[in-house]
N, C-alpha and C positions, 0 to 999 in steps of 0.2 A: 359951413359942417353941421346937417343934422346930427342931434343925439340918437346913439345907437337906443335900436329896441332891442326887447328880448329877442328874438327871431335872429339880429344880427348878432348879440353876443352870443349866443348858442350855434350858430352856423360858423363863426369866428373860431369856437374851441372847439368844435367838432371839426372843421375841416380846415385846418392849418394850412396857409400857403394855396388853398384852391379856391377861394372866393374875391370878389372885385365889388366895387360901388359900379352900381350899374349907371347911377346918372354920369360918372365918367365918362363912358363908354359915346352917350350920347353929347358930350361937348365937343370930341372929334369925328360926330356923325355930317358927313358933307365935306370936312376939311381934305380928305383926303380920298384917292380915290380905289378903296380897297373895301370888302365886305367886313361886317361887324364883326365877326368870329377871327379877324385877322386882328383889329383893335385891342378886343379883348387879349386875347392872346401876348402883346404886347403888354398890357395892362398886370394880365396875369403874371408877368415875370416882375414887372417890376412896383407894381400897386398891390400889391395880395397884403393888404394891411390895414386893422384898423386905426391903427394910429396915425392924425392927420398930418405930422410933420415927414413921416418916413411915404404918406401916398402922396403928399406934395413934390416932395424931393422926387420920387418915382414917374411925377407926372410929366416935368421936366424933360426926364430920360426918354420916355416915349415919346414926346414931341419933337426932342431931337431927331432921334431915330427916322421915325416917320415922316420928316421933313429931309432928310439928309438920302432917305431908301426908296419915297415914292416920288414917283414921276406922274405932273399934274399934264394937263394937255400945253401943249408948246415947248416943253423942256425937253423934247426926247432929245436933240441935237446937243444939249446942255451936258447931261451922260453919257451920250458916247462920246464928248470929247473928253470928259474927265476919264474914263474907260482909257485911253488913246495915249492922254500923258503920263497917267500913272500905272499903266498896264493892267488895271483890275480895278473894276465898282461893284459896289455892294447895290443889290437893288431888291426891293419888295416886288413880287409881280405872279401872276397868272403863268404856270408854265406847261405848255402842250408839247409833243413832240410827233414827229412820224419819218417814218423810213424813206430815206430815199435809194429807191431802186438803179438809178444811174450809179451812182459811188458806193454803193452798198454800205450806207453810213447814214446816220439817224442824224436829222438837223430840230433843234428845238426853237418855238415862235417864243417870242415876248411881245405882248401886246401892246404892253403901252410903252416901248420903246419902238413901236413898228419894223419888228423885226423877225422875220421867218426863214432864214436861214443859220442859225447859231449854231456850229457844231457843240456836240454832246458827243458823252462815252459811254461804249453801248453800255459798261458797267450800272451807270448812273440810269440808263434809263432801264435796265432789266429791275435795277435796286426799288424803282418808281414806277411800277408799269400802268400808274391811274394816268403821268401825262402821254402818252399812245390814246386817251378817249377825250374825256373833258378835261383834262387838266389840274391841277391845285394851285394855290399859294403856295411860295417858298422866299425865302431868303435867298437870294440867288449871290454868287461872286461870280459876275461876268468878263472874261478876259479879252483883251485884244492883242492880236500881235502882227505889227506892222510889216514884218518880212512877207507873210503869208496875204498882207493888203496890198502888197505892190503887186504879186500874181496875178494871169489875169482872170478874171473867175474865181478871184480867193474869198473865203470866207473866215476874215478874222479876228469875228466873236466868234468867243468860246467859253460854254459855262462850266467854271472851275469847279466848283461843288455849290450843294445846296441843302438848305436844311427844311423841310417840310414844317409848314407853322404847326407845331404839336408841344403842349405843356404836358400832357399828361403823360406817364406809366404803365410798365407791364402789370404792376398791382394796383391801378388807380383805381381797379370797381371795388376790391377788397378794402381799400384807405373809405370810398363813399358809404360803404354796407355798414362798414364798422362806425361812420359818425352819422349815418341815415339811425340806429340805434340808438342815437341818444337823443332822438327827436320824438316827440310823438307824429299822428299819421296826420291831423292838422298841420301843425307846423312844416314835415315834409312836404305837402302840397303844395304850400304858400310857398316853401323856399323854391321848389320847382317853375313855378308861377313866378317866381321874381331872377332864377337863374335864366328866363328867357325876355326879362325886362318887364314883365307886367304888374302891378301891384296888386293884389290878391283880395283887398280892402274894397279896388273901386269895383270890382267883378259882382255880379252877382251870383250864385251856387249855381246856377243853370251857366253861366259863360266860363264859371272856373272846369267842371265838368266837361263843360266841348272845347276847351284849349287843352288840358291833358287827354282828351282821344285824339287832339290832332300830333300828341308823340307818339302815339300805337305802332306809325311805321320804320319809326326809327327803332324800332326795342324788337319787333314783331317780324320775321322773314315771311317774305310771301305776302305781305297784306296789303291788301285790294282797299282806300278809301278814297270816296267822292266827297268834296264840299263844295255845297251851290249854296248863294247866298248874295246879300246885296256887296257895292262895292265898298270899298277903304274901310274892311274889316282884317286885313294885316293878314288874305289867307294864304299869301305864297313867302311871307318872310322870313317864318320860320322854317322853310326849305331853302331858301338862300342865303340869309344871312348869321344862321343858329351853327350848323354844322357843317365841315366839310366832306362828310360822308354823302351831303344831298347833293340833287341835282338837278336843274328848272328848265325844263325845255317851253322857251314860251310860244307863244299862238304860232300856228303855219305848219307847212310839210312836216312828219319827224318821218322821217328816212329808216326802214329795216333793216340796215347795214349800222348805222350809227344805232340804232335802240337794241339789236340783238347780236349779229354777226356781219360782218364783213365778207362776203364769199370769193373775194379777190384776193384778200388775205390772209383769210382766216382769224382776224383781230377781231376779240369776243367787245361788244356792245355795252352802253350803260348800266343796263340789268345786269352785267356779271361785276360793275365797274366800282357801282352804288350801293349804300345799303338802302337810297332812295330815292325814287326818279319820280319828280312831279310835273307834273303836264298845267302849265299856265294860261290863263284862258282857252279851258278845254276844249270851247265851240267854236274856233278858229282851225283846232288841229285835223291833221289829215296826213293820213298814208302817202309814200310815192309808188306803192305799188296794191294791188287792188286783195293780196291776200294778206296787206300789213295789219286787217283787223283783225283776222283770224287766227293770225298766226298770236298776235298778243291776247285772244283769251284764249287759246290755248295756254299761253303764258301763265296767265292770269290762273286758272284751273291747277296747273301740276306742278307749274315751278320751272317747266324744261319747255323748249323749243327746238322742232328739227329744222336744219337748212344742212341741202346735201344730202350726206349718208348719214351725218351722224345727229344721236338727241343731245343739246345741253342742256345743263340743269346750273340754273341760278338763284339768285338769294333776293335781287334785289325788290322793296316793296313796290308797288302804282300807285303813285297818288295821284287825283284829277280834280283840280279846281276851277270853277266859273263863276262868273255871273247872272242872277236873275234880275230881269227887265221887270217886272211884277212884282206886286207881293206876294205869301205864298197859296193865301184862301184864292187869290184871282186864280195862280197858278193851276191849282186844284182842280175851280171849275172848268176852266176852260182845257184843263190835258192832266199833267201830272209832270211828277218833279222831275224827270226826267229830258224833259223839255229840253233845257235848255245845252244839251249834248249834242255833238256833231249828227247828220242824219245819218249815218251808218249804226248807230250804235244808239240812237232817240229810243228807237221802238223793238230793238232787240231784247227779248225777254233773255234768251241764254248770256248774252254782254252780263245785264243786270244781276244773273243770278251769282254770277264771277265776284258783286263787290261784297265786300265782307262788313264794310261801315259805310253809311251814307249818313256823313257828319252835316246838322241841320245849322249851316252858315247863318240862319237868321237870329239865332239865337245869341250870339258876339255883336258886344257894342263896335261903332265904327271906331277905329282907332281914334285917341285924344290925347290930348299930353295928362290929359288926367288919369290915365291909363298905366300909363308908367310908374316905372320904380324909382325912387331913390335910393333903396336901403341896398343890402349885401347879399350876392347872390353866386352861386355858383360860377366860374369862368367857362363860358358857352366851350369852350375844346375839352374842358374835363368834362362835361355833361356828354357833350356828345361820342365822346371815347369810352363811355360806360354804356351807352346807350350802345352802341355799333357791339361791346362786349355784349351785353344780354342778350345779344339774337342769338345767344348760340345755346340759351336755356330757353327752357319750358314751366309754365306754371298750372299746366291743364290737371295735372296728376292731385290740384288743391280739390279740383271739382268733385274726382269722385268719392261716391260713398256720401256725398255732401249736398250735392243739389240734382234736384234730377228735373230732366226737362218733361214739358205736356207731348202730348202727343200730334200738336200739330207743327211742329219743327221737321222738318225734311234732315235730310243728313248734308246736304250743304249749308243750311242754316247752323244744324250745329257745330258743325266744324267753321263758320263764320264766329259765330258765339263764342267756342271757349277760345280763338283768334284773339277775340277782344278783349275774353277775360283775362289770359293769358298775357296778354299786352297790359291793362291796367295793371295786374297785378305786382309787374315786374316794376312797372314805375315806381309802385310805391312800396315794394319789398325788393330790393335790389338784392338781397342774403338769401337764395332760397333755401334756407335752413329756417328761414323765422315763419311760426305760424300764421295764419292767416285768421283774425279774427270775424266771426258769422258778421257782422255790420259791415266788414269792408267788402266780403264775398258779393255779401247780394248790395251792395252797391255796384260791384262792376257787374252783375250778373243781368242788373236790369236796364244798366246801362248798354251793354250788349246784346239783350234781345232788343231793349228800341232800337237802335242802329241799323239792326238786321232786321226787323220789321218793317220799317223805313220803303227799305228796297222788295219787300214781299208786299205791299202794298201797292206803290208804282205797277207792280207785275200784277197785281189783281185787277187796276183801273185799267191794262192794255185790254184786256179780258179772256186771258186764258182760265181754262176752268181746272187747271192745276196748280192753280196757286190763289184759291176761293179762299181756305182756312187758313188767316192769318191769327187768330186768336191765338198768342204767345203765351206761355205760362210757365211758372217753374215750379218746384217744391226745394226748400231748401231743411234737412234732416230729414229724417223715416219719420217723422210723427207731423213733421210741418202742414202747413195750410196750403192750398197750392194759391198761386197767386199770378195774376195776370197783370201785362205789360201793355202799352198801349202807346201809340206814337201822340204827343201832346198836339199837334197841328190839326188832328182828325180829330179830336176833341172840343168838344163846347161844354160850358158848363151847366146849361141849363135847358142840353137835348142829350136822348139816350142812346147811347153811342153801344157799337156791338158785341163790348166786350163784357163778357162777368165782369160787377163791380164784386168789392172785396167780401166775403163773407161777412153776415151781419147789416148790409145795404142792399135796401129795395127801392127801386120805383114804383111807386103808387099814384093811382089816379082815385082823386074824391069826385063823387058823381053831383057835389052841389046842394044846393036845397033853394029854400025861397027867396033869399037876397044873395045868392052865391051862384057862380055859372060853376063848372068843371074845373080843374086846376091840377097841375100837375107837381110831385110833393115826393121828396128822397127821405127815407127812414134810415137811419145809421145806428147800431145798437153794437156796442162792445160789452164784454162779457168778462168777471175778473172774481173772484171768490168772495161770498156775503150771502146776501138775502136781499130778493126784492127787484122792483124795478124802480129807476130813477129817472126822472126827465131833464134834462138838461136846458132845455130852452127857459130862458125864462120869463114867467108868466105866460105858460106855454095856452094857448085854445083851451076854452072849457070841452066844445066835442071833443076833439084829438086827446085832451086826458081821458072822458071816458071810454075810446076804443081802449088807450093804451091800458087803461084798469080791465077790460071787460079782458083784451086780449092776455092779458098775463094770467089772468082766473083761468081758461082756456087751455094753455099751458100745464095750469098746475094741475087742470084737472082731466087731462088727456094725451100726458106727458109720455105714456107707454108708446100711444099709438104715433104723439111726434117725435119723439128723440129717444126712444128706448131705453134702454137704463139709465141712461143720464138722468138723475135728481136735478131738475132748475130751481127748487128751495135752496141747495148749496150753492149758489150761483148770482151775481150781482148783476145788473143788467143795466148801464148806461144809454139810456134813449131821448136821440135828437131828432128834432123835425125840422126838415127845409121846403122853404116853398119855393115853384120857380114861377108863379103865376100872380091874378091880383087876389086868386081862391088863396085864404089865410087858416078858416077854421078847422081844416084837417077831417070833413065829416066824413062819417063812412071809412074808416082806415083801418078797420082793426085787424081784418083777413091780412093787409098788410105789415102792420107789426105784429101780428103771429107770428109770421112767416119770418121775418127779420129777425124776431128773437130765436126762432127754431133753429136759423143758419150759422147764427152766430153761438150758439150752444155746441151746433155739431163742426163750428169750423168750414161749412161747407157753404160755395156761393151760389148766386143762382146762375141761371141760365144769363149769355148774355142779350141784349135787345128788349127783355123780356121788360112789362108794368103789371101791375095786378092791380083790380079795384073788387070790392066789396066790403060790408060790414060782416060785424058778426054779435049774435047776442048772447047775453051770461050761458045759455042752455046748451049754446055749440052751433045754433041757426041759422044759414048762411041767409042776410038779408039782401033781398031783390033789390037792383039798380032801377030808377025811374027813367033812368036815358041813357041807354047802353052803347046808341046810336054815337052820342055825343062823345061818348067815353072813349071809344073806339074812333074814332075821328082825330079827339084830340090824341090819341095817342100814337097815330099815324105822323101828325105834324111835327111831332117832339121826336120824330127817328125811329119810332118801336118797330121791331120784326114781330111781335109776337105780344098779345094781352091777354089775362087769365080774367074769365068773369065767370059770376054764376049762372049757374046751367037755367036756371030761370028767366035768365036773356036771350035762350037760345030763339022762341018765337019773336021775341020783339026787333032781333036782329037780321031779320028775313030783308028788310027795307034797307039795310045796308048799303050802300052805292057798289058798283063794279070796281071803280077806281081802288076806294078803299078794300074793299074784298080783296084785290089781288095784290095790295101792298102788304097789309098785315095780317099775320096770321091769329083768328080767334081759337084760342083756349078753354073749355069750359069745366069747371069742377064742382063736384056734389057737396064736399065738405072740406074743414079746415086741412085734418091729412092728405086727400087729396089733392089740393093745393098747391102745399109743399111737396108732393111729391113728385108732381108736373112742374114745380118752378125750381127745383134744383137741378144745376150745373151735373151732367152726368159724369 
């Protein structure tokens, strides 16, 4: 028995009777033919304690009941015989039912006993309608009537009673919300991860965020998520093992009748019966009817579908998971990130536009024993019930007046981002009355913008002009700074991306000198109350130190032209230089440094894809560049879309090759204020 840690003790105090040690679940894994949440249901009933003796006693009860009530392969006839001898037998099995039109009665199917003609009363079926679609696990009392067995075509087996595998109660969400109030946000995130069997200490921050994103379809109605990534990362585990409210559709044909509505009998399909419908191995999915994908698209857009004369509304979220056969970088070189989808969806931008979240499956580590937790977490059934109850709530109102999105977001983009933010905040704060701090709100907004932008980037790659602007941004608060959110797989640390950098950051090119070639640098400035410019680099090179000193003096001397009413002498600037080439001296970077200082003071970012070249004297004169063609060519190599150079370089650039001139826009500036105006993001 491992010693309890702080979170174990806090969880036991906050959620009495609703936690279970997750390594106990693994002890039973593979022993019995039932999913994880069924085992946890039994453990939650008998082992929801931190006292070792009580846990051990409970384990014996669980072992005994699972042994007596689950049917292993080859034991079918034994259980049937017990039912005959005793009159009834208790089993744990998945139960489905269908209407037999010949007898005008319902018949149940119990797959573990290979019985598909079990009598069941109308009342039991109507009280548990889910057995008419995908079915559910239950504790079933199965009776046997010998007199009926002797009749011709008799059906002696009957479901006498059943109890759904469910530990939670009606007020469970209130209890969990009250317990959540006793934990910090960090502790609650860790407990959520432990509740699905993972140890947060073994996951990177990125992997933790991605795992939390996987949970959103459980708490957000009509949420459309896609996850493509390497094999073996547990993509379908959450949707198959953790919640009885999710249904997994394995690769193959998906029928319109099963998914939406059966026209023959009016029976509602999976999206009406389950909170989440997950398509596993999505690349192999196809519909039995030609209009299947169109019905799916319509449903993903509005949550409604029309079959016959009526329009049917449903709330089931759609999740699609599948595998990449190649790495992400190669996939982007040869096509786009929707490449593994079925042919009818692969290049359909209208289908893509309905995806709220493209989850980066490549950021989730492969499942290994080191990732599993041995600590306490919420019983899966309790967690699943809370998730289901949260679906009726919304947290979009938290965004109002606090977050303002940039102009690149269309109506569908904003709707997708709102749903993702709402889902993340519901996971973090199950009590809607609890105020959400700015840090947690910004965390949710950045994740939401990233996973939606990933969809938009793929649409742009397919070539649609309407999706060209993908520079997603947001402002937190009325006086906040506009911040841009990119997708990490599109960004390279040593190349210039199309997104604006945060305010105070500038790409700059040094033309080099006698002993040094041209080189790319990034200048990063932060400002705070105080005075002066402080270089953070250890022993900064002399030429760069001189460029920074001259830029500082120009800022003081021409502050009104550059930054208006702001007084730069009342601010301290922390300056850092990062080199991305062999060039290290930072020769002739004065204009870049000055623009970075102004950007930080104004709180405004520069245009995306822009790089600046040029030095400046103490008197404010712009120094000419001796090799402007080399500068522009390097800018193109590094991914820039525009380069800002002194106007004195205009004649020399006549000899610029056609290839470079068509790929990079050359902007000329006459002095420092002109350079700043042309560099700032609109």
